[in-house]
C-alpha positions in Angstrom: -40.6 -52.9 -62.1 -38.6 -50.0 -63.9 -35.8 -51.0 -65.9 -33.2 -48.4 -66.0 -29.8 -48.4 -68.6 -26.6 -46.3 -67.0 -23.8 -45.0 -69.8 -21.2 -44.1 -67.1 -22.0 -46.8 -64.1 -18.0 -46.6 -63.1 -18.2 -42.7 -62.2 -19.5 -41.1 -59.0 -23.5 -40.7 -60.4 -23.2 -43.9 -62.4 -22.0 -45.5 -58.8 -24.7 -43.6 -56.9 -27.6 -44.6 -59.2 -26.4 -48.1 -58.0 -26.7 -47.5 -54.8 -30.2 -46.5 -55.0 -30.9 -49.1 -57.0 -29.6 -51.4 -54.3 -32.3 -50.5 -51.7 -34.8 -50.5 -54.2 -36.3 -53.4 -55.4 -38.6 -51.8 -57.8 -35.6 -51.1 -60.0 -33.7 -53.2 -62.6 -30.6 -52.6 -64.2 -30.6 -54.0 -67.8 -27.8 -52.3 -69.2 -24.5 -50.1 -68.3 -21.3 -49.0 -69.4 -18.0 -47.7 -68.9 -15.1 -45.3 -70.0 -12.3 -47.7 -69.2 -12.3 -49.0 -65.5 -12.9 -53.1 -66.2 -12.6 -54.7 -62.8 -15.3 -52.2 -61.4 -17.5 -52.6 -64.6 -17.3 -56.9 -63.7 -18.6 -56.2 -60.7 -21.5 -54.4 -61.8 -22.4 -56.5 -64.3 -21.5 -59.9 -61.7 -24.0 -57.4 -59.4 -26.7 -56.5 -61.6 -27.1 -58.8 -63.8 -27.7 -56.5 -67.2 -28.3 -57.6 -70.2 -26.0 -55.3 -72.0 -22.3 -54.4 -70.8 -20.4 -51.8 -72.8 -16.7 -50.4 -72.4 -14.8 -47.7 -74.8 -12.1 -49.6 -76.4 -12.3 -53.2 -78.0 -9.6 -54.0 -76.3 -10.8 -54.0 -72.6 -14.4 -55.3 -74.2 -12.4 -58.7 -75.4 -10.4 -58.7 -71.3 -14.7 -58.4 -70.4 -16.1 -61.1 -72.9 -13.2 -63.3 -71.4 -13.9 -62.3 -67.3 -17.7 -62.8 -67.8 -18.3 -65.7 -70.1 -19.8 -67.7 -67.5 -22.7 -65.8 -67.6 -25.0 -64.7 -69.3 -24.7 -60.8 -70.6 -23.5 -59.6 -74.5 -20.5 -57.3 -74.3 -20.7 -54.3 -76.6 -17.4 -51.3 -77.3 -17.1 -48.3 -79.0 -20.2 -45.6 -79.9 -22.2 -48.2 -81.5 -22.0 -50.0 -78.0 -22.4 -46.6 -76.2 -25.9 -46.4 -78.9 -27.1 -49.6 -78.1 -27.2 -49.3 -74.9 -28.5 -46.4 -74.8 -32.0 -47.3 -77.5 -31.5 -50.8 -75.0 -35.5 -51.7 -75.8 -36.4 -53.0 -72.1 -34.9 -50.0 -70.4 -37.4 -46.9 -69.7 -34.7 -44.6 -68.5 -31.5 -43.8 -69.4 -29.1 -42.3 -66.9 -26.2 -40.5 -68.6 -23.8 -40.2 -66.3 -20.7 -40.3 -68.9 -18.7 -37.2 -68.8 -17.7 -35.1 -71.9 -19.4 -35.0 -75.4 -19.5 -38.6 -76.0 -22.6 -38.6 -74.2 -24.3 -36.4 -77.1 -25.0 -39.2 -79.8 -26.4 -41.7 -77.4 -28.5 -39.2 -75.9 -30.0 -38.0 -78.9 -30.6 -42.0 -80.3 -32.4 -43.0 -76.6 -34.5 -40.2 -76.9 -35.5 -41.6 -80.4 -36.2 -44.4 -78.7 -38.3 -42.7 -76.6 -35.8 -43.0 -73.2 -37.0 -40.7 -71.0 -33.2 -39.3 -69.9 -32.1 -38.7 -66.5 -29.7 -36.0 -67.5 -25.9 -35.9 -65.6 -24.3 -34.8 -68.9 -24.0 -31.7 -68.8 -22.1 -31.5 -72.6 -25.4 -32.3 -73.9 -27.3 -29.4 -73.1 -24.6 -26.6 -73.4 -23.7 -27.6 -76.9 -26.5 -29.2 -77.8 -29.5 -27.7 -76.6 -31.0 -26.4 -79.8 -31.3 -29.9 -80.6 -32.1 -31.9 -77.4 -35.0 -29.8 -76.1 -36.8 -30.0 -79.5 -36.3 -33.5 -80.0 -37.6 -34.3 -76.9 -40.9 -32.3 -77.7 -41.4 -34.4 -80.5 -40.7 -37.3 -79.2 -42.7 -36.5 -75.8 -39.7 -38.0 -73.5 -39.0 -36.6 -70.6 -35.7 -34.4 -69.6 -35.6 -35.2 -66.2 -32.4 -33.3 -64.8 -30.1 -35.2 -61.9 -27.3 -31.7 -61.4 -28.5 -30.6 -57.5 -28.7 -26.8 -59.3 -31.4 -28.0 -61.9 -33.4 -30.7 -59.7 -33.8 -28.0 -57.2 -35.3 -26.0 -60.1 -37.3 -28.4 -61.5 -38.4 -29.4 -57.7 -39.1 -25.8 -57.4 -41.5 -25.5 -60.6 -43.3 -28.6 -60.3 -47.0 -27.6 -60.7 -45.7 -24.0 -61.3 -45.8 -24.3 -64.5 -47.7 -26.8 -66.3 -50.9 -27.5 -68.7 -53.2 -26.2 -66.4 -51.1 -23.3 -64.8 -48.5 -21.3 -66.3 -46.9 -19.1 -63.3 -43.9 -17.0 -65.2 -40.4 -16.8 -64.1 -38.8 -14.0 -63.5 -35.7 -15.5 -62.7 -33.7 -17.7 -61.9 -31.0 -18.1 -59.1 -28.7 -21.0 -59.1 -26.6 -21.5 -56.0 -22.8 -22.7 -55.9 -20.5 -22.9 -52.9 -17.5 -21.2 -54.1 -14.8 -24.0 -54.5 -11.9 -24.6 -52.4 -10.3 -21.2 -53.0 -13.4 -18.8 -52.2 -12.2 -16.2 -51.3 -8.9 -15.6 -53.0 -7.5 -13.5 -55.6 -5.2 -13.9 -58.6 -1.9 -13.6 -56.6 -2.8 -16.7 -54.2 -3.9 -18.6 -56.8 -1.1 -18.7 -59.6 0.3 -21.6 -57.6 -2.2 -23.8 -56.3 -2.0 -27.5 -57.1 -3.9 -30.2 -58.8 -4.2 -31.3 -55.2 -5.5 -28.1 -53.4 -8.1 -27.9 -56.6 -9.5 -31.6 -55.9 -10.5 -31.3 -52.3 -14.0 -29.7 -52.5 -15.1 -28.4 -49.5 -18.9 -29.6 -49.8 -19.8 -32.3 -52.5 -17.9 -35.6 -53.4 -18.1 -35.6 -57.3 -16.0 -36.9 -60.2 -12.1 -35.0 -61.0 -13.4 -33.0 -63.6 -16.3 -31.8 -62.3 -14.5 -30.9 -58.9 -12.0 -28.5 -60.9 -14.8 -27.4 -62.8 -16.2 -25.7 -59.5 -12.7 -24.4 -58.7 -13.2 -22.2 -61.8 -16.8 -21.4 -61.5 -16.9 -23.0 -64.7 -19.4 -25.0 -63.4 -21.9 -22.8 -62.7 -21.3 -21.4 -66.3 -21.9 -24.5 -67.6 -25.4 -25.0 -65.7 -26.7 -21.3 -66.7 -26.5 -22.5 -70.0 -28.0 -25.8 -68.9 -30.8 -24.0 -67.5 -31.7 -21.9 -70.1 -32.3 -24.6 -72.6 -34.1 -26.7 -69.3 -36.3 -24.0 -68.1 -36.4 -21.8 -71.4 -35.3 -19.0 -69.0 -32.3 -16.0 -70.9 -29.6 -16.0 -69.3 -29.7 -12.4 -68.1 -33.1 -13.6 -65.6 -30.1 -16.4 -64.4 -28.5 -15.2 -61.9 -24.9 -17.5 -59.9 -25.3 -16.5 -56.1 -22.4 -18.5 -53.4 -24.4 -20.2 -50.8 -21.2 -21.3 -49.4 -23.0 -24.1 -46.4 -24.8 -25.9 -49.7 -27.7 -26.3 -48.0 -29.5 -24.2 -50.6 -29.3 -25.8 -54.0 -31.4 -23.4 -55.9 -34.0 -20.7 -56.1 -36.7 -19.9 -58.5 -37.9 -16.3 -58.2 -42.1 -15.8 -59.8 -43.6 -12.7 -61.5 -45.5 -12.1 -58.6 -41.6 -11.9 -56.2 -42.6 -14.9 -54.2 -39.2 -17.5 -54.2 -39.3 -20.9 -53.6 -35.5 -22.7 -52.5 -35.4 -26.4 -52.3 -33.1 -27.1 -49.4 -31.6 -30.2 -48.4 -28.1 -32.1 -47.0 -25.1 -32.2 -50.0 -26.1 -35.6 -51.3 -26.5 -36.5 -54.9 -28.9 -39.2 -54.2 -31.3 -37.3 -53.8 -31.2 -35.8 -57.2 -30.2 -39.0 -58.9 -33.7 -40.8 -57.0 -36.3 -38.0 -57.8 -35.0 -38.0 -61.5 -35.7 -42.2 -61.7 -38.8 -42.1 -59.9 -40.2 -38.7 -60.5 -42.9 -37.0 -59.4 -42.9 -39.7 -56.9 -40.5 -39.1 -53.5 -39.2 -42.0 -51.6 -37.5 -42.5 -48.6 -33.6 -42.2 -49.1 -31.7 -43.1 -46.2 -29.2 -40.1 -44.6 -28.7 -37.1 -42.5 -31.7 -35.0 -42.1 -31.2 -31.2 -42.0 -31.3 -30.0 -38.4 -32.3 -26.4 -38.2 -31.4 -25.7 -34.9 -28.4 -25.8 -35.7 -27.8 -23.6 -38.3 -26.2 -19.9 -37.7 -27.4 -19.0 -40.7 -27.7 -19.0 -44.8 -24.7 -17.0 -46.3 -25.4 -15.5 -49.7 -22.7 -14.0 -51.6 -21.8 -13.0 -55.4 -19.2 -15.1 -56.8 -15.9 -13.1 -57.8 -15.7 -12.9 -61.6 -12.7 -10.6 -61.8 -10.8 -13.6 -60.1 -13.2 -16.9 -61.4 -13.4 -16.3 -64.7 -15.4 -18.7 -65.9 -18.7 -17.7 -65.3 -18.0 -14.7 -67.3 -16.8 -17.1 -70.5 -20.1 -18.9 -70.2 -22.9 -15.9 -70.4 -20.4 -14.5 -73.4 -20.6 -18.3 -74.8 -24.8 -18.8 -74.7 -25.5 -14.9 -75.3 -22.9 -15.5 -78.8 -24.6 -18.5 -79.4 -24.3 -21.2 -81.7 -20.5 -23.2 -81.9 -19.7 -21.0 -79.0 -20.6 -23.0 -76.2 -19.4 -25.8 -77.8 -15.6 -24.2 -77.9 -16.3 -22.8 -74.1 -17.0 -26.2 -73.4 -14.4 -27.9 -75.0 -11.8 -26.0 -74.5 -12.4 -26.0 -70.5 -12.9 -29.9 -70.7 -9.2 -30.1 -72.7 -7.6 -27.8 -70.6 -8.6 -29.2 -67.3 -7.0 -32.4 -68.6 -4.4 -30.9 -68.8 -4.1 -28.7 -65.2 -5.2 -32.6 -64.0 -2.1 -34.0 -65.9 -0.5 -31.1 -64.1 0.9 -29.9 -67.7 0.1 -26.7 -66.4 -1.3 -24.5 -64.2 -4.7 -23.4 -62.8 -4.5 -20.0 -64.2 -4.0 -21.4 -67.6 -7.4 -23.0 -67.8 -8.5 -19.6 -68.2 -5.8 -18.6 -70.7 -6.8 -21.5 -73.2 -10.4 -20.8 -72.9 -10.5 -17.7 -74.0 -7.6 -17.9 -76.4 -10.2 -20.2 -78.0 -13.3 -18.2 -77.8 -11.2 -15.5 -79.3 -9.8 -17.4 -82.2 -13.0 -19.2 -83.3 -15.7 -18.0 -86.4 -18.9 -19.0 -84.6 -21.4 -21.6 -86.5 -24.5 -20.6 -86.4 -27.4 -23.6 -85.0 -24.3 -26.4 -86.3 -25.7 -29.5 -86.3 -24.5 -32.7 -84.2 -21.3 -33.3 -87.2 -20.7 -30.1 -86.9 -20.4 -29.4 -83.0 -18.6 -32.5 -83.0 -16.2 -30.9 -85.9 -15.8 -27.7 -83.6 -14.8 -29.9 -80.7 -12.1 -31.6 -82.6 -10.6 -27.7 -84.1 -10.5 -26.9 -80.6 -8.8 -30.0 -79.3 -6.3 -29.2 -82.7 -6.1 -25.2 -82.1 -4.9 -25.6 -78.3 -2.2 -28.6 -79.4 -1.0 -27.0 -82.7 -1.1 -23.1 -81.7 -0.9 -22.9 -78.4 1.4 -26.1 -78.8 -0.4 -27.9 -74.8 
């Protein structure tokens, strides 16, 4: 029996993780948390009977305590509650399915407590990779990527880069679907709506990550993550467009050989692989039918129109606190777009303005990272007046 904890259990990754738990009787959920969805969290708590349940807002925690008063489940709240769930002594693996930089501190504390991390929270490595990866190495903790693209790379290099063998990676090829607006130019993007942007052609994801896919910011975040996860410099990480989302990513080795991981677009595969690594388990779902595939299209991303990828490369090459600015500016801009307070292309304007105004901090600690995040939010509100 493997005990797991989940932060972000009511979101897209969290709910799919619980679907896997339902299908595998040797997984046991000992702690879960959510941001605000009290009703779904209560249902999850009753079904999976964890020891601890957390929700961010204390008022909602009080509501949840009343709702769960008939069962033996402790309810916690706030950052203290998140950390308690992340470090829960019964758990072996923490699934970080939470969205945003709020996930950094719990992840750090979980690593310190010796928990393996099934990582779905991009912000953790984007902003604090220089803290997370050395700490994980020091504590002997596995960082198991849940993102489809990073899981694909992880699967491709399994057995290639180990203690016994070190086959040098020449290039990482991260695939992108191109999102809902592939092929459109800047003029055609001026008046796209939130509803348009949320119509991803292949993947069922949360609202923020779907918008990030439309802007190519998501691929930029993945480039930064890949640098930290696999120790590959940004100039050796390339993004390619594969509209069918069949190739999830590829690795080119120094002899010119390329390994690719293929499969149907189903996030449960990388989640399950992370939970059971290195074992593979049966997973229900569609299988690839190569007889029905007319070809696999590979293209280059339109970085003149979709600027998110350019900003990411600039941020990681600048280093220090700049990836935090890139991430936080995008996070706030996407929230404004989803609230219909700005237009789609203004997301890029906000990111650019914040990056240009920021004074970089070299090798920031956690408190400095969180301070930079707040600076970005203040700058957007006070200077950009948004």
